[in-house]
Backbone as CSV, one residue per row, in Angstrom:
resi,resn,N_x,N_y,N_z,CA_x,CA_y,CA_z,C_x,C_y,C_z
1,MET,40.299,108.156,90.173,41.262,108.702,89.005,42.540,108.562,88.664
2,ARG,43.417,107.623,89.475,44.062,106.956,89.186,44.426,105.418,89.032
3,GLY,43.320,105.169,88.902,43.032,103.599,89.245,43.164,103.006,90.844
4,GLY,43.529,101.794,90.752,43.701,101.097,92.232,42.257,100.280,92.772
5,VAL,42.441,99.760,93.701,41.377,99.002,94.337,41.117,98.717,95.776
6,PHE,39.629,98.580,96.422,39.504,98.796,97.619,38.792,97.239,97.556
7,LEU,39.282,96.536,98.743,38.797,95.651,99.169,38.002,95.814,100.453
8,TYR,36.826,94.967,100.311,36.298,94.666,101.738,35.916,93.110,101.509
9,PRO,36.769,92.376,101.971,36.373,90.553,101.759,35.740,90.135,102.344
10,ALA,35.001,89.029,102.439,34.848,87.945,103.583,35.710,87.417,104.400
11,ASP,35.761,86.842,105.415,36.822,86.162,105.913,35.887,84.696,107.158
12,ALA,36.667,84.453,107.525,36.157,83.207,108.222,35.798,83.627,109.612
13,ARG,36.067,84.742,110.185,35.045,84.980,111.783,33.751,85.055,111.714
14,GLN,32.967,84.662,112.608,31.416,84.276,112.620,30.680,85.402,112.291
15,GLY,29.958,85.592,111.347,29.011,86.568,110.949,30.279,87.773,109.787
16,TYR,30.801,87.043,109.440,31.294,87.595,108.231,32.035,86.704,107.215
17,ARG,31.458,85.503,107.314,31.783,84.771,106.216,31.092,85.247,104.435
18,GLU,30.040,85.515,104.733,29.250,86.437,103.673,29.469,87.795,102.841
19,GLY,30.697,88.478,103.936,31.178,89.982,103.354,30.254,90.443,104.839
20,ARG,30.635,91.857,104.843,30.535,92.650,105.722,29.091,93.588,105.662
21,LEU,29.535,94.485,104.270,28.412,95.006,103.343,27.257,94.784,103.121
22,ARG,25.951,95.837,103.340,24.967,95.098,103.161,24.445,95.280,101.624
23,LEU,23.985,94.565,100.925,24.095,93.836,99.431,22.876,95.523,99.056
24,LEU,21.603,95.376,99.324,20.888,96.605,99.250,21.341,97.917,99.225
25,TYR,21.473,98.242,100.285,21.804,100.003,100.864,23.150,100.169,100.999
26,GLU,24.175,99.288,100.879,25.273,99.652,100.728,26.487,99.330,99.430
27,ALA,26.062,98.078,99.242,27.260,97.019,98.281,26.373,97.910,96.661
28,HIS,25.510,97.430,96.663,24.798,98.118,95.261,24.880,99.911,94.728
29,PRO,24.329,100.945,95.916,24.948,102.303,95.993,26.332,102.696,95.059
30,ILE,27.160,102.032,96.287,28.340,101.910,95.366,28.856,101.332,94.218
31,ALA,28.349,100.662,94.119,29.004,99.516,92.704,28.300,100.534,91.675
32,LEU,27.261,100.913,91.713,26.237,101.897,90.890,27.187,103.263,90.905
33,ILE,27.728,104.087,91.487,28.898,105.308,91.404,29.677,104.571,90.866
34,MET,30.544,103.721,90.975,31.456,103.152,90.777,31.590,102.844,89.238
35,GLU,30.649,101.833,88.650,30.551,101.801,87.425,30.323,103.000,86.821
36,TRP,29.386,104.246,86.663,28.851,105.495,86.363,30.483,106.103,86.161
37,ALA,31.328,106.115,87.284,32.909,106.764,87.072,33.304,105.798,86.030
38,GLY,33.029,104.877,85.695,34.536,104.062,84.505,35.026,103.315,85.441
39,GLY,35.000,103.051,86.953,35.529,101.588,87.529,34.588,100.474,87.766
40,ALA,34.739,99.593,88.480,34.066,98.287,88.511,33.710,98.060,89.766
41,ALA,32.833,97.132,90.335,32.623,96.462,91.631,32.125,94.919,91.571
42,SER,32.812,94.102,92.564,32.590,92.848,92.546,32.800,92.109,93.387
43,SER,31.900,91.190,93.811,31.854,90.133,94.883,33.232,89.484,94.719
44,GLY,33.885,89.014,93.694,35.019,88.146,93.694,34.705,87.325,93.101
45,ARG,33.304,87.143,92.747,32.604,85.833,91.815,31.489,86.954,91.033
46,SER,30.772,87.257,91.030,29.906,88.088,90.125,30.236,89.717,90.017
47,ARG,29.332,90.392,89.259,29.148,91.449,88.777,28.143,91.958,90.376
48,ILE,28.779,92.987,91.054,27.646,93.624,92.321,26.051,93.792,91.532
49,LEU,26.283,94.501,90.893,24.813,94.733,90.213,24.613,93.633,89.864
50,GLU,24.668,92.609,89.141,24.320,91.766,88.783,23.431,90.964,89.640
51,LEU,23.638,90.889,91.235,23.638,90.199,92.151,22.190,90.508,92.766
52,SER,21.261,89.608,93.278,19.671,89.814,93.648,19.718,89.503,95.016
53,ALA,19.272,90.184,95.915,19.026,90.157,97.522,18.057,89.141,97.618
54,ARG,18.316,87.908,98.658,17.396,87.261,99.229,17.101,87.511,100.100
55,THR,17.166,88.836,101.206,16.656,89.073,102.295,17.237,90.658,102.196
56,PRO,16.200,91.243,103.226,16.933,92.864,102.803,18.251,92.817,103.358
57,HIS,18.677,92.192,104.630,20.087,92.436,105.040,21.059,91.580,104.513
58,GLN,21.268,91.318,103.884,21.672,90.281,103.008,23.561,90.914,102.797
59,ARG,24.521,90.362,103.467,25.585,90.843,103.357,26.270,90.482,102.108
60,VAL,27.453,90.687,101.498,28.155,90.442,100.557,29.345,91.336,100.294
61,PRO,30.396,90.367,99.998,31.758,90.777,99.924,31.650,91.926,98.838
62,LEU,32.854,92.518,98.927,32.982,93.997,97.897,34.280,94.704,97.392
63,ILE,34.840,94.188,96.127,35.824,94.635,95.862,35.603,95.506,94.781
64,MET,36.239,96.962,94.815,35.918,97.976,94.059,37.211,98.610,93.691
65,GLY,36.813,99.549,92.038,38.163,100.479,91.800,37.971,100.112,90.339
66,SER,39.345,100.348,89.818,39.456,100.274,88.500,39.344,99.313,88.247
67,THR,38.739,99.146,86.650,38.005,98.103,85.928,39.416,97.250,86.063
68,ARG,40.321,97.536,85.849,41.614,96.632,85.234,41.980,95.572,86.853
69,ALA,42.191,96.743,87.685,42.408,95.877,88.865,42.014,95.308,89.609
70,VAL,40.165,95.518,89.440,38.818,94.664,89.811,38.554,93.083,88.814
71,ARG,38.964,93.253,88.033,39.556,92.135,87.070,40.666,91.259,87.308
72,ASP,41.692,91.801,87.739,42.913,91.227,87.956,42.540,90.656,89.627
73,VAL,41.987,91.050,90.416,41.384,90.652,91.982,40.765,89.198,91.390
74,ASP,39.807,89.431,90.789,39.093,88.462,90.455,39.200,87.186,89.912
75,ALA,40.445,87.806,89.019,40.861,86.096,88.279,41.650,85.379,89.604
76,ILE,42.516,86.251,90.274,43.318,85.798,91.375,42.428,84.563,92.490
77,HIS,41.079,86.086,92.290,40.218,85.013,93.295,39.929,83.445,92.754
78,LEU,39.147,83.688,91.485,38.467,82.194,91.172,39.815,81.293,90.618
79,THR,41.100,81.919,91.016,41.649,80.986,90.008,42.989,80.154,90.915
80,VAL,43.106,80.790,92.011,44.405,80.859,93.185,43.820,80.185,94.138
81,GLU,42.454,80.912,94.677,42.092,80.407,96.235,42.119,79.161,96.280
82,PRO,41.642,77.960,95.670,41.623,76.466,95.777,42.729,75.845,96.257
83,LEU,43.889,76.422,95.422,45.329,76.316,95.806,45.629,76.473,97.230
84,PHE,45.195,77.794,97.933,45.422,77.527,99.255,44.311,77.148,100.388
85,GLU,43.881,76.611,100.709,42.803,76.202,101.467,43.522,75.619,102.930
86,SER,45.101,75.258,102.792,45.692,75.146,104.117,46.966,75.702,104.138
87,SER,46.697,76.925,103.320,47.932,77.459,103.476,48.054,78.795,104.953
88,ASP,48.906,79.000,105.146,49.632,80.207,106.066,49.705,81.277,105.780
89,ALA,50.056,81.863,104.410,50.194,82.890,103.575,49.164,83.564,104.027
90,PRO,49.505,85.234,104.736,48.809,86.045,104.932,47.405,86.304,104.206
91,LEU,47.808,86.370,102.708,46.673,86.361,102.212,45.276,85.490,101.863
92,PHE,46.016,84.149,102.334,45.041,83.183,102.752,44.767,82.642,103.963
93,ALA,45.274,82.914,105.167,44.838,82.958,106.279,43.576,82.896,106.817
94,ARG,43.254,82.780,107.544,42.027,82.647,108.963,41.767,84.284,108.438
95,ARG,42.083,84.866,108.629,41.511,86.331,108.441,42.250,86.806,107.262
96,GLY,42.501,86.336,106.285,42.702,86.473,105.188,42.340,87.130,104.057
97,LEU,43.232,87.562,102.980,42.254,88.096,101.793,41.294,87.250,101.026
98,PHE,41.450,86.064,101.349,40.295,85.252,100.564,39.191,84.332,100.830
99,ARG,39.088,84.959,102.356,38.316,84.203,103.781,37.439,85.176,104.288
């Protein structure tokens, strides 16, 4: 109701490189509810509801919240992430926001 964003990103740990939530029965339902409520849900690269599962248990990162907040995080993810490949900054470290 007041905006904000919830992040469940992928990271460099074994088993979490593609995210943690399962696309078909966790991320898709949440994304549908978020969009019905006027918010947005993204993987950081594309809208969750536009993704098609390759396997029944495919995992995906999830960014959800107000439309503006999700758009802002997506923009940061797409434009800034490549600049910090070797950074020690917390948001970009081994278990950071964008890994």
